[in-house]
C-alpha positions in Angstrom: 111.9 -1.8 30.6 114.8 -0.7 28.5 115.6 -2.8 25.4 118.4 -5.2 25.6 121.7 -4.0 24.1 122.7 -6.1 21.1 126.1 -7.8 21.3 128.9 -6.2 19.4 129.3 -7.4 15.8 132.7 -8.9 16.5 131.4 -11.4 19.1 130.7 -15.0 18.0 127.0 -14.6 19.0 126.5 -11.6 16.7 128.4 -13.4 13.8 126.2 -16.4 14.2 123.0 -14.3 14.2 124.1 -12.5 11.1 124.9 -15.8 9.3 121.6 -17.2 10.4 119.7 -14.2 9.1 121.6 -14.2 5.8 120.9 -18.0 5.5 117.2 -17.5 6.0 117.1 -14.5 3.7 118.8 -16.3 0.8 117.4 -19.8 1.4 114.8 -19.5 -1.3 117.0 -17.6 -3.8 117.5 -20.6 -6.2 113.8 -21.3 -6.3 113.0 -17.7 -7.1 115.8 -17.6 -9.7 114.3 -20.7 -11.4 110.9 -19.2 -11.3 112.1 -16.0 -12.9 114.0 -17.9 -15.6 110.9 -20.0 -16.3 108.7 -16.9 -16.6 111.2 -15.2 -18.9 111.5 -18.3 -21.1 107.7 -18.7 -21.4 107.2 -15.1 -22.2 110.0 -15.2 -24.8 108.4 -18.3 -26.4 105.0 -16.6 -26.3 106.4 -13.5 -28.1 108.1 -15.7 -30.7 104.9 -17.7 -31.3 102.9 -14.4 -31.5 105.4 -13.1 -34.1 105.2 -16.3 -36.1 101.4 -16.3 -35.9 101.3 -12.6 -37.1 103.6 -13.5 -40.0 101.4 -16.5 -40.9 98.3 -14.4 -40.6 99.6 -11.8 -42.9 100.6 -14.4 -45.5 97.2 -16.0 -45.2 95.6 -12.6 -45.7 97.7 -12.1 -48.8 96.7 -15.5 -50.2 93.0 -14.9 -49.6 93.2 -11.5 -51.2 95.1 -12.9 -54.2 92.4 -15.5 -54.6 89.7 -12.7 -54.6 91.7 -10.5 -57.0 92.2 -13.4 -59.4 88.5 -14.2 -59.2 87.7 -10.5 -60.0 90.0 -10.5 -63.0 88.6 -13.7 -64.3 85.0 -12.4 -63.8 85.9 -9.2 -65.7 87.3 -11.2 -68.6 84.1 -13.3 -68.8 82.0 -10.1 -68.5 83.9 -8.6 -71.5 83.2 -11.7 -73.6 79.5 -11.7 -72.6 79.2 -7.9 -73.4 80.9 -8.5 -76.8 78.5 -11.2 -77.7 75.6 -8.7 -77.3 77.1 -6.8 -80.2 76.3 -9.9 -82.4 72.6 -10.0 -81.5 71.9 -7.1 -83.9 74.2 -8.1 -86.7 71.3 -7.8 -89.0 71.2 -4.1 -88.2 74.6 -2.7 -89.3 73.5 0.8 -88.4 73.3 -0.1 -84.7 76.7 -1.8 -84.5 78.8 1.4 -84.2 76.7 3.0 -81.4 76.6 -0.2 -79.5 80.4 -0.6 -79.8 80.9 3.0 -78.7 78.7 2.4 -75.7 80.8 -0.6 -74.8 84.0 1.5 -75.0 82.4 4.1 -72.7 81.3 1.5 -70.1 84.5 -0.5 -70.1 87.7 1.6 -70.0 89.9 -1.5 -70.5 88.6 -1.9 -74.1 90.9 0.0 -76.4 89.5 -1.0 -79.8 86.7 -3.0 -81.4 87.0 -4.3 -84.9 84.6 -6.0 -87.2 86.4 -8.4 -89.6 85.1 -9.5 -92.9 86.0 -12.2 -95.4 89.8 -12.8 -95.5 90.0 -11.3 -92.0 90.0 -7.8 -93.4 89.0 -4.9 -91.2 85.5 -3.7 -92.2 84.8 -1.3 -89.3 86.7 0.1 -86.3 85.7 1.9 -83.1 88.7 3.1 -81.0 88.8 4.4 -77.4 89.2 8.1 -77.1 91.7 7.6 -74.3 94.2 6.0 -76.7 93.6 7.7 -80.1 97.2 7.3 -81.4 97.9 3.8 -80.1 97.6 1.9 -83.4 99.2 4.5 -85.6 102.9 3.6 -85.1 102.4 0.0 -86.3 99.6 -0.9 -88.8 96.9 -3.1 -87.5 97.5 -5.5 -90.4 101.0 -6.3 -89.0 99.6 -7.3 -85.6 96.8 -9.6 -86.8 98.6 -12.9 -86.5 97.7 -13.5 -82.8 94.1 -12.3 -83.5 93.8 -14.7 -86.5 95.0 -17.6 -84.3 92.5 -16.6 -81.6 89.7 -16.4 -84.1 90.6 -19.8 -85.6 90.4 -21.2 -82.1 87.1 -19.5 -81.5 85.6 -20.9 -84.7 86.9 -24.4 -83.8 85.3 -24.4 -80.4 82.4 -22.1 -81.3 83.2 -19.9 -78.2 85.1 -16.6 -77.5 88.8 -17.0 -77.4 91.7 -14.8 -76.2 95.0 -14.4 -78.1 98.4 -14.2 -76.6 99.5 -11.0 -75.0 101.6 -8.7 -77.1 103.3 -5.3 -76.6 101.7 -2.2 -78.2 104.2 0.7 -78.5 103.2 4.3 -78.1 104.5 7.1 -80.3 106.3 8.6 -77.3 108.5 5.5 -76.8 106.3 3.9 -74.1 103.7 1.2 -74.6 101.4 -1.3 -72.9 100.6 -4.9 -73.0 97.3 -5.9 -74.6 95.4 -9.0 -75.5 92.8 -9.6 -78.2 89.4 -11.2 -77.7 87.8 -12.8 -80.8 84.1 -13.9 -81.2 83.3 -15.4 -84.6 80.1 -15.0 -86.5 78.3 -18.4 -87.0 76.4 -17.4 -90.1 77.0 -19.9 -92.9 77.4 -17.2 -95.5 80.1 -15.4 -93.4 81.9 -18.0 -91.6 85.1 -16.0 -91.7 83.5 -12.9 -90.1 84.4 -12.1 -86.5 84.5 -9.3 -83.9 87.9 -8.5 -82.3 88.3 -6.6 -79.1 91.7 -5.3 -77.9 92.0 -5.1 -74.1 94.7 -3.1 -72.1 95.9 -5.3 -69.3 96.9 -2.3 -67.1 93.4 -0.9 -67.4 92.0 -4.4 -66.8 93.8 -4.6 -63.4 92.8 -1.1 -62.5 89.0 -1.6 -63.1 88.9 -5.2 -62.0 90.8 -5.0 -58.7 88.9 -3.3 -55.8 90.5 -0.1 -54.4 90.8 -1.7 -50.9 93.1 -4.3 -52.3 95.1 -1.8 -54.3 95.7 0.4 -51.2 97.3 -2.5 -49.3 99.0 -4.4 -52.1 100.9 -4.1 -55.4 99.0 -6.1 -57.9 100.9 -7.6 -60.9 99.8 -9.6 -63.9 102.6 -11.9 -65.0 103.1 -14.8 -67.4 103.9 -18.2 -66.2 107.6 -17.6 -66.7 107.5 -14.5 -64.5 107.4 -11.9 -67.3 105.5 -8.9 -66.0 102.6 -7.8 -68.2 100.9 -5.1 -66.1 100.8 -3.7 -62.6 98.6 -1.4 -60.5 99.1 0.1 -57.0 100.2 3.4 -55.5 103.4 1.9 -54.0 105.8 -1.0 -54.6 105.3 -4.1 -52.5 107.7 -5.0 -49.7 108.4 -8.4 -51.3 107.8 -10.2 -48.0 104.3 -11.5 -48.3 103.6 -12.5 -52.0 100.8 -14.7 -53.3 100.2 -16.0 -56.9 97.0 -17.1 -58.4 96.6 -18.6 -61.9 93.7 -17.5 -64.2 92.8 -19.3 -67.4 89.9 -17.9 -69.3 89.2 -18.9 -72.9 92.8 -19.5 -73.8 94.1 -16.5 -71.8 96.5 -17.8 -69.2 98.3 -15.5 -66.7 99.2 -15.2 -63.0 97.8 -12.6 -60.7 100.5 -11.8 -58.2 99.9 -9.7 -55.0 102.8 -8.2 -53.2 101.8 -6.8 -49.8 103.0 -3.4 -48.7 103.6 -4.8 -45.2 107.1 -5.9 -44.2 108.4 -8.3 -41.6 106.4 -7.9 -38.4 108.0 -6.1 -35.5 109.1 -7.9 -32.4 105.8 -6.6 -30.8 103.5 -6.8 -33.9 100.2 -6.0 -32.3 98.3 -4.9 -29.3 98.1 -8.5 -28.0 101.9 -8.8 -28.0 102.2 -5.4 -26.3 99.8 -6.5 -23.6 101.8 -9.7 -23.2 105.0 -7.7 -22.7 103.2 -5.4 -20.2 101.8 -8.3 -18.4 105.3 -9.9 -18.3 106.7 -6.7 -16.8 103.8 -6.6 -14.4 104.4 -10.3 -13.6 108.1 -9.6 -13.0 107.2 -6.7 -10.7 104.7 -9.0 -8.9 107.4 -11.6 -8.4 109.8 -9.1 -7.0 107.1 -7.8 -4.7 106.3 -11.4 -3.8 110.0 -12.1 -3.0 110.1 -9.0 -0.9 106.8 -10.0 0.8 108.1 -13.5 1.6 111.2 -12.0 3.1 109.1 -9.8 5.3 106.6 -12.5 6.2 108.9 -14.2 8.7 109.3 -10.9 10.5 105.6 -10.1 10.3 104.5 -13.5 11.8 105.8 -12.4 15.2 104.1 -9.1 14.9 100.9 -10.8 13.8 100.5 -12.5 17.1 100.9 -9.2 18.9 98.5 -7.6 16.4 95.9 -10.2 17.1 96.2 -9.6 20.8 95.9 -5.9 20.3 92.8 -6.4 18.1 91.1 -8.5 20.6 91.7 -5.8 23.2 90.2 -3.3 20.8 87.1 -5.4 20.3 86.7 -5.7 24.0 87.0 -1.9 24.3 84.4 -1.2 21.6 81.9 1.4 22.7 79.3 0.6 20.0 76.6 -1.7 21.3 74.9 -4.4 19.1 71.4 -5.7 20.0 69.2 -8.2 18.2 65.5 -8.5 19.0 62.6 -10.7 17.9 59.4 -9.1 16.6 57.8 -9.4 20.0 60.7 -7.5 21.6 62.7 -10.4 23.2 66.5 -9.9 23.1 68.4 -12.6 21.3 71.9 -11.2 21.1 74.0 -8.4 22.8 77.7 -7.8 22.5 80.0 -7.0 25.5 80.0 -3.3 24.7 76.2 -3.2 25.1 76.4 -5.1 28.3 79.0 -2.7 29.6 76.9 0.3 28.4 73.8 -0.7 30.4 75.6 -2.5 33.3 73.8 -5.9 32.9 75.2 -9.3 32.0 74.3 -10.9 28.7 72.3 -13.7 30.4 70.3 -11.2 32.4 69.3 -9.3 29.2 68.5 -12.5 27.2 66.2 -13.9 30.0 64.4 -10.6 30.8 60.8 -10.3 29.5 61.0 -6.5 29.6 64.3 -4.8 28.9 65.7 -3.7 32.3 67.5 -0.7 30.8 64.2 1.0 29.9 63.4 3.8 32.4 60.1 3.0 34.1 58.6 6.4 33.2 59.3 5.7 29.5 58.4 2.0 29.3 54.9 2.7 27.8 56.4 5.0 25.1 59.0 2.4 24.2 56.4 -0.4 24.0 54.3 1.7 21.6 57.4 2.4 19.5 58.1 -1.3 19.3 54.5 -2.0 18.3 54.9 0.6 15.4 58.0 -1.2 14.3 56.2 -4.5 14.1 53.3 -2.9 12.2 55.7 -2.1 9.3 56.7 1.5 10.1 60.4 1.6 9.1 62.7 3.5 11.5 64.5 6.6 10.2 67.8 5.8 8.4 69.5 8.6 10.3 68.6 6.9 13.5 66.7 8.1 16.5 67.8 9.3 19.9 66.4 8.0 23.1 67.3 7.5 26.8 68.5 4.3 28.5 69.0 3.5 32.2 72.0 1.8 33.7 71.8 -0.7 36.5 72.5 2.1 39.1 69.5 4.1 37.8 71.6 6.6 35.8 69.9 7.9 32.6 72.1 8.5 29.6 71.3 9.4 25.9 71.9 6.9 23.1 71.5 7.0 19.3 69.9 3.9 17.8 70.1 2.7 14.2 67.7 -0.1 13.4 67.4 -2.4 10.4 65.2 -5.4 9.7 66.8 -8.7 10.6 66.0 -11.1 7.6 66.7 -14.8 7.6 68.1 -16.9 4.7 64.6 -17.1 3.1 64.0 -13.4 3.2 61.5 -13.5 5.9 61.7 -10.8 8.6 62.9 -12.2 11.9 63.2 -9.1 14.1 65.4 -6.1 14.3 69.1 -5.5 14.5 70.1 -2.4 16.4 73.3 -0.4 16.7 73.4 1.5 19.9 75.8 4.5 20.4 76.3 6.1 23.8 76.2 9.8 22.9 76.8 11.1 26.3 80.5 11.6 25.5 79.4 13.3 22.3 77.4 15.8 24.3 80.4 16.5 26.4 82.5 17.0 23.3 80.0 19.4 21.9 80.2 21.4 25.1 84.0 21.3 24.9 83.9 22.4 21.2 81.7 25.4 22.1 84.3 26.4 24.7 87.1 26.0 22.2 85.2 28.0 19.7 85.0 30.8 22.2 88.8 30.5 22.8 89.4 30.7 19.0 87.4 33.8 18.7 89.4 35.4 21.6 92.6 34.3 19.8 91.3 35.9 16.6 90.7 39.1 18.4 94.2 39.0 19.8 95.6 38.3 16.3 93.7 41.4 15.0 95.3 43.4 17.8 98.7 42.1 16.9 98.2 43.0 13.3 97.1 46.5 14.2 100.1 46.8 16.5 102.5 45.6 13.7 101.0 48.1 11.2 101.2 50.9 13.8 104.8 50.2 14.6 105.6 50.2 10.9 103.6 53.2 9.8 104.5 55.4 12.9 108.2 55.0 12.3 108.2 57.6 9.6 106.4 60.5 11.3 108.2 59.7 14.6 111.5 59.8 12.8 110.6 63.2 11.3 109.5 64.5 14.7 112.8 63.3 16.2 114.7 65.0 13.4 112.9 68.3 13.8 113.2 68.1 17.6 117.0 67.5 17.4 117.4 70.5 15.0 115.4 72.7 17.3 117.5 71.7 20.3 120.7 72.4 18.4 119.4 75.9 17.6 118.4 76.7 21.2 120.9 77.9 24.0 122.2 75.0 26.0 123.2 77.0 29.2 122.0 80.3 30.8 125.3 81.9 29.8 124.7 81.3 26.1 123.4 84.3 24.1 119.7 84.1 23.3 118.7 83.0 19.8 118.2 85.8 17.3 115.0 86.4 15.3 115.9 84.2 12.4 116.8 81.3 14.7 113.6 81.7 16.5 111.7 81.6 13.2 113.5 78.5 12.3 112.7 76.9 15.6 109.1 77.9 15.2 109.0 76.3 11.7 110.5 73.1 13.2 107.9 73.1 16.0 105.1 73.6 13.4 106.5 70.7 11.5 106.6 68.6 14.7 102.9 69.5 15.2 102.1 68.5 11.6 103.8 65.2 12.0 102.1 64.6 15.3 98.8 65.2 13.6 99.9 62.9 10.8 100.7 60.2 13.3 97.2 60.6 14.7 95.7 60.2 11.2 97.9 57.2 10.6 96.6 55.6 13.9 93.0 56.1 12.8 93.6 54.9 9.3 95.5 51.8 10.4 92.7 51.1 12.9 90.1 51.3 10.1 92.5 49.3 7.8 92.7 46.4 10.2 88.9 46.4 10.8 88.3 46.6 7.0 85.8 49.4 7.3 84.9 51.8 4.6 87.1 54.9 4.9 86.2 58.5 4.3 87.4 59.4 0.9 88.2 62.9 -0.2 88.5 64.6 -3.6 92.0 65.9 -3.6 94.5 67.1 -6.2 97.3 64.7 -7.0 99.8 67.5 -6.3 98.5 67.8 -2.8 99.3 64.2 -2.0 102.8 64.6 -3.3 103.4 67.9 -1.5 102.2 66.4 1.8 104.9 63.7 1.8 107.6 65.7 -0.1 109.3 67.1 3.1 109.7 63.6 4.5 110.9 62.3 1.1 113.5 65.1 0.8 114.5 64.5 4.4 115.2 60.8 3.6 116.9 61.7 0.3 119.3 64.3 1.9 121.7 61.8 3.5 122.1 59.9 0.2 122.3 63.0 -2.0 119.3 61.9 -4.0 117.6 64.4 -6.2 113.8 64.4 -6.3 111.9 65.2 -9.6 108.2 66.0 -9.6 106.2 65.7 -12.9 102.5 66.7 -12.4 100.4 68.1 -15.2 98.6 71.5 -14.9 96.0 71.6 -13.8 96.6 68.7 -11.5 94.1 65.8 -11.8 91.9 65.1 -8.9 91.5 61.7 -7.3 89.1 60.2 -4.8 91.0 58.4 -2.0 91.7 58.0 1.7 94.3 60.8 1.8 96.3 59.5 4.8 96.7 55.9 3.5 97.6 57.0 -0.1 100.2 59.5 1.3 101.6 56.5 3.3 101.8 54.5 0.1 103.7 57.3 -1.7 106.1 57.7 1.2 106.8 53.9 1.5 107.5 53.6 -2.3 109.6 56.7 -2.3 111.7 55.5 0.7 112.2 52.1 -1.0 113.5 53.8 -4.1 115.9 56.0 -2.2 117.2 53.1 -0.2 117.7 51.0 -3.3 119.8 53.8 -4.9 121.7 54.4 -1.6 122.7 50.7 -1.4 124.0 50.7 -5.0 127.7 51.6 -4.5 128.4 51.7 -8.3 125.7 54.4 -9.0 127.3 57.9 -9.4 125.8 60.7 -7.3 124.6 62.7 -10.3 122.4 59.8 -11.4 120.7 59.3 -8.0 117.3 60.7 -9.1 113.9 59.7 -7.9 111.1 60.8 -10.2 107.4 61.1 -9.2 105.0 61.3 -12.2 101.3 61.7 -12.3 99.4 61.0 -15.6 95.6 60.6 -16.2 95.0 57.2 -17.8 91.5 57.9 -19.0 88.4 59.6 -17.6 88.2 57.1 -14.7 91.7 56.5 -13.6 94.9 58.5 -12.7 98.3 56.8 -12.6 101.1 57.5 -10.2 104.7 56.4 -11.1 107.8 56.4 -8.9 111.0 55.8 -11.0 114.4 55.1 -9.4 117.8 54.3 -10.9 118.8 51.6 -8.5 120.0 48.1 -9.3 116.5 46.7 -10.1 114.6 43.8 -8.6 116.0 40.3 -9.2 113.5 37.7 -10.6 113.6 35.5 -7.5 112.7 38.5 -5.3 110.0 39.7 -7.8 108.0 36.5 -7.5 107.4 37.1 -3.7 107.8 40.9 -3.5 104.2 41.5 -2.3 104.2 38.5 0.1 103.5 39.6 3.7 106.5 39.5 6.0 108.9 39.0 3.1 111.8 41.5 3.2 115.3 41.9 1.7 116.3 44.3 4.4 117.8 43.0 7.7 115.7 45.5 9.7 112.6 45.2 7.5 109.3 43.8 8.7 108.0 42.8 5.2 104.6 44.4 5.5 105.2 47.7 3.7 104.6 46.6 0.1 101.8 44.2 1.1 100.0 47.0 2.9 100.5 49.3 -0.1 98.9 46.8 -2.5 96.0 46.3 -0.1 95.4 50.0 0.2 95.4 50.5 -3.6 93.2 47.5 -4.2 90.7 48.7 -1.6 90.5 51.9 -3.7 89.7 49.8 -6.8 93.1 50.4 -8.4 96.2 48.2 -9.0 99.8 48.3 -7.9 102.5 46.8 -10.1 106.2 47.3 -11.0 108.4 47.0 -14.1 112.1 47.6 -15.0 113.2 51.2 -15.5 113.0 53.0 -18.8 116.7 52.6 -19.6 116.8 49.0 -18.4 118.1 50.1 -15.0 116.2 50.8 -11.9 112.5 50.0 -11.1 109.2 51.8 -11.9 106.4 51.3 -9.4 102.9 52.3 -10.8 99.6 52.4 -9.1 96.2 53.8 -10.1 93.5 55.7 -8.2 89.9 56.6 -9.3 89.7 60.0 -10.9 87.3 62.7 -9.7 88.2 65.1 -12.6 85.6 65.6 -15.3 88.1 65.4 -18.2 91.7 64.1 -18.1 94.0 67.1 -18.4 96.8 67.1 -21.0 100.3 66.3 -19.7 102.9 69.0 -19.3 106.6 69.2 -19.1 108.2 67.8 -15.9 109.1 70.3 -13.1 112.2 69.1 -11.3 112.6 70.1 -7.7 115.8 71.8 -6.5 118.4 69.4 -5.0 118.3 69.0 -1.3 
């Protein structure tokens, strides 16, 4: 029944329908807009919280690292005091003091100088670091002893090592460094004023005390309480965003270890988690859009759903796969409608029967034995087994049965579940497939005949054209009427030569037919050892005949003695003729090419002891790039009357000889050079000679 024609849009009914459709479509728009706004707000808040958390995390990392760095510096200062105290253990052996002090300088690079002070705080003995040999020469040590005396007085008062205040020690080159003195007094009653003073470089102290992992990620500073910088270490300056200070107070030395992280303010998407959140937000937005689209389509799909359910029910009723459940003793407990339709019995009949009624009587014993083997534990083959059932009317038909154990909820076997396929239709399809295969083979033979006919029509055009040309010339030389004078001797000789050429071309046409037949059937051809010059001489009359109308000059360049090649002579001559005609036609179609430049050059050169190269060089307009990509594609042609199989056939012929056919631009950037190779049958490649141009046609 034809569909009802909808009312025109201008009618009130159509307008009401459009308004109702639009109202239903946009009814949930505010709800969806609120949902989108909520999602965007939540995701923005989540990103902001992630950014804040990343910033807090970086600051906490800096604080933790600063605490560890301060602990390392404090421990280094304590270790220096303990190491210095070991120098006092052997104070009764003055000869051992200097080697032990030198050993301490070697082990601790932050120690610049070790002094032993005597009565009156005079310097009795000094050991200085080799890294700073000139450090104490610009200012005498006696002028810098005030802080050390104060530190020693404090050390004597508390009977413990004490550090002095930091002070600046200039270098002779104008630079300097901040240092601090560590004093350990001697407690002998006879030398109460004796002490050992060690000068420490604060920059070196930071360098050796702070681990390299901290230095790579932070700029480490040692500053005083008022912010005055004493020393620093680190390959780069800190960003000044995440800074942490930690106070150290060791034996009177008070300073602040400050860490300035190299990391700046976190990006809007600081880490992989935030990136995943953004991606999930985008995905959620896409899901919402898809959900909106799905909801809009749902109302339309509801009507189609009822139709689909009806259609699906019809499909289930038309299912041709039968299902059958049996107990271990062979009683049928379930069959589907397809199985009932397959055997022609109702479900009640099958469920109440002691012996399946679809078993053929002559095979009942065999099926009973097979059922006994199943119960004995012999699993059926997974690929199924084929058997024969019987319909109610007595018709036998083949079926394919797949069986699997029927297991209950406790895992105990409760019978067998069978899938039964009626393969009678498959047998008919196999027979039909065999018939179609026979038809395809017949079609393939017809295609081969068509290919041979196409090649014949293409390859016979040239010898037939030559025969027609020679025949026309002969008719023009012969008398037309009985009253015309008979032809003289020279004319008869010319007619004889033309008839001989006609015979040659007829013989050539026969060879072409045989070669094309062998080419189509892909059989091994009879190859001959011929001179390259013979191949060119065989096609030269036809080439000159084609070149005469366009005033094209033919040049032949063959070395002496000519190299020999092993080839199917007829097919290679056809390749030469096709390529030569293509070059002549290309120059003929170029209106801007002067007549004196219309030259087609045929060259033969031995490549090596195995191959001989043939080149055909024209001065035409060349081959555009778009054409070059599909030049050898079968049935592609740039000529209105072309069939597009000439170059494809040429390449196939050359490749069947083991050679290769390709092309390139001409030597002077104009024209085209076609080159192909053939296997050589000459023992040694002959040397090239000068070209031998042929006389103009």
